[in-house]
C-alpha positions in Angstrom: 20.2 16.5 37.1 19.3 19.6 35.1 22.8 20.1 33.8 22.9 16.6 32.3 22.9 17.0 28.5 22.8 20.8 28.7 25.9 21.2 26.6 24.6 19.1 23.8 21.2 20.9 23.9 23.0 24.2 23.8 25.0 23.2 20.7 21.8 21.9 19.0 20.1 25.2 19.8 22.9 27.3 18.3 23.1 25.2 15.2 19.3 25.3 14.7 19.0 29.0 15.2 22.0 29.6 12.9 20.4 27.4 10.2 17.1 29.3 10.7 18.7 32.7 10.2 20.6 31.4 7.1 17.3 30.3 5.7 15.6 33.6 6.6 18.2 35.7 4.8 19.3 33.5 1.9 16.4 31.0 1.2 13.0 32.4 2.1 11.7 34.8 -0.6 10.7 38.3 0.0 7.1 39.0 0.7 5.3 40.5 -2.3 3.5 43.2 -0.2 5.8 43.9 2.7 9.2 43.2 1.2 12.2 42.6 3.5 10.5 43.8 6.7 8.3 40.7 6.6 11.3 38.6 7.5 10.8 39.6 11.2 7.9 37.3 11.0 10.3 34.4 11.4 11.3 35.8 14.8 8.1 37.3 16.0 5.7 34.4 15.5 8.1 31.7 17.0 8.7 34.0 20.0 4.9 34.4 20.5 4.1 30.7 20.1 7.0 29.7 22.5 5.9 32.3 25.1 2.3 31.1 25.0 3.4 27.4 25.3 5.7 28.4 28.1 2.8 29.9 30.0 0.8 26.7 29.5 3.8 24.7 30.6 4.1 26.7 33.7 0.4 26.2 34.5 0.8 22.4 34.0 3.8 22.3 36.3 1.9 24.4 38.9 -1.0 21.9 38.7 1.5 19.1 39.4 2.6 20.9 42.5 -0.9 21.3 43.7 -1.5 17.6 43.2 1.7 16.3 44.7 2.9 19.0 47.1 6.4 18.4 45.9 8.4 21.7 45.8 10.3 20.7 42.7 7.2 21.2 40.6 6.7 24.7 42.0 10.3 25.7 41.2 9.9 24.3 37.7 6.7 26.2 37.2 8.3 29.5 38.4 11.2 29.2 36.0 8.9 28.2 33.1 6.8 31.3 33.6 9.8 33.5 34.1 11.3 32.4 30.8 7.9 32.7 29.0 7.7 36.3 30.2 11.1 37.1 28.7 10.0 35.6 25.4 6.8 37.5 25.6 8.7 40.8 26.0 10.6 39.9 22.8 7.3 39.2 21.1 5.9 42.6 22.0 9.1 44.4 20.8 9.4 42.6 17.5 5.6 42.9 17.0 5.8 46.6 17.5 8.6 46.9 15.0 6.6 44.9 12.4 3.5 46.9 13.0 5.2 50.2 12.6 6.8 49.1 9.3 3.6 47.5 8.0 0.7 49.6 9.4 2.5 52.8 10.3 1.6 52.4 14.0 3.5 50.8 16.8 0.3 49.4 18.2 -3.2 48.8 16.8 -5.8 48.3 19.6 -8.5 47.1 17.2 -6.4 44.0 16.4 -7.6 41.2 18.7 -4.3 39.3 18.3 -2.2 42.1 19.8 -4.7 43.0 22.5 -5.3 39.4 23.6 -1.5 38.7 23.8 -1.0 41.9 25.8 -3.7 40.8 28.2 -2.0 37.4 28.7 1.3 39.2 29.3 -0.1 41.6 31.8 -1.8 38.7 33.6 1.4 36.7 34.0 3.4 39.9 34.8 1.5 39.9 38.2 2.7 36.3 38.9 6.1 37.3 40.5 4.7 40.3 42.6 2.0 38.0 43.9 4.4 35.2 44.7 7.0 37.2 46.5 4.4 39.2 48.5 3.7 36.1 50.5 6.4 35.2 53.1 5.3 31.8 54.1 6.9 29.3 51.7 4.1 26.8 51.6 1.4 29.5 51.1 3.6 31.1 48.5 3.9 27.9 46.5 0.3 27.0 46.8 -1.0 30.5 45.8 1.5 30.6 42.9 0.4 27.2 41.7 -3.3 28.2 41.7 -2.4 31.4 39.8 -0.4 29.5 37.2 -3.2 27.0 36.6 -5.9 29.7 36.3 -3.8 32.1 34.2 -2.7 29.2 31.9 -6.3 28.5 31.1 -6.6 32.0 29.5 -3.8 31.3 27.0 -6.0 29.4 24.5 -8.1 32.6 24.2 -5.2 34.1 22.4 -5.2 31.3 19.8 -9.0 31.8 19.4 -8.5 35.5 18.9 -6.0 34.9 16.1 -8.5 32.7 14.3 -11.3 35.2 14.8 -9.2 38.2 13.7 -10.7 39.9 10.6 -9.2 43.4 10.5 -5.5 42.6 10.4 -5.3 38.9 9.6 -2.1 37.2 10.6 -0.7 34.5 8.3 -2.2 31.0 8.8 0.9 28.8 9.4 -0.5 26.1 11.7 -3.5 24.6 9.9 -4.3 21.1 8.8 -3.7 22.1 5.2 -0.3 23.6 5.9 -1.4 27.2 6.0 -1.2 29.8 3.2 2.6 30.1 3.2 4.7 28.9 0.2 6.8 25.8 0.8 10.1 27.7 1.3 8.5 30.1 3.8 6.9 27.3 5.7 10.1 25.4 6.0 12.0 28.5 7.2 9.2 29.2 9.7 9.2 25.6 11.1 13.0 25.6 11.6 12.8 29.0 13.3 10.0 27.7 15.6 12.1 24.6 16.5 15.1 26.8 17.2 13.1 29.1 19.4 11.6 26.2 21.3 15.1 24.7 21.8 16.3 28.1 23.1 13.5 28.2 25.6 14.2 24.6 26.8 18.0 25.4 27.0 17.4 28.5 29.1 14.9 26.8 31.3 17.3 23.9 32.0 20.2 26.3 32.6 18.2 28.3 35.2 17.0 25.1 36.8 20.6 23.8 37.0 21.7 27.1 38.6 18.9 27.1 41.1 19.5 23.4 42.0 23.2 24.1 42.5 22.4 27.1 44.7 20.1 25.1 46.9 22.7 22.4 47.3 25.3 25.0 48.3 22.9 26.4 50.9 22.1 22.9 52.2 25.8 22.1 52.5 26.4 25.5 54.2 23.7 24.9 56.8 25.1 21.4 57.5 28.6 22.7 58.0 27.4 25.6 60.2 25.3 23.1 62.2 28.3 20.9 62.8 30.5 23.9 63.8 27.9 25.1 66.3 27.6 21.7 67.9 31.3 21.0 68.2 32.0 23.7 70.8 29.2 22.4 73.0 30.7 18.8 72.8 34.1 20.1 73.8 32.8 22.1 76.7 30.8 19.2 78.0 33.8 16.8 77.8 35.3 15.8 81.1 38.6 17.5 81.9 
């Protein structure tokens, strides 16, 4: 199920990301103030947006599990949050590099954008320890679903913090008027965002396919072991 169309999706992801990097280095102009270092913006911001959307996605899937009780939604929520955390780590790394080059510091605590994103990351970083500290599968899934829903509700606060930022204002790229980016920069950013979103979906589907295959193998193994254990009993009970 999850492997269906995965090859085509992976090819589309590679082509889109390749096109995005080509636009970053050969089409988008240099920033007048920051110069070449500003080009990390086309990686950093798409990573951040994709990570935040991944957290929300995981919360929605967790809510579907709480509503239906179907374990498939719980597994999907777990993988969505797992992938979003990986993208979030990439966001923090690229953001630190950009901050050091632009502001002279790896981190600026007075910037609400950085601090709010870090809070969201630390919040979701406790998801897996909480989940695997519970042995009972049903309680584990239920508690994880509640956590995903509640934590996902905090994600919009990051967007609000970006809009309210005054000290170090991030570029406005998602506004009704198109933001304050020139046309070439805006196009490069949008393609980079699409490429990062495709990468997230591809990795999510790949991990879901791997988990589904692993569960099928375990079910088949249990079935075979069950038949093997029953066969000797039948042979011993047969009349001689």
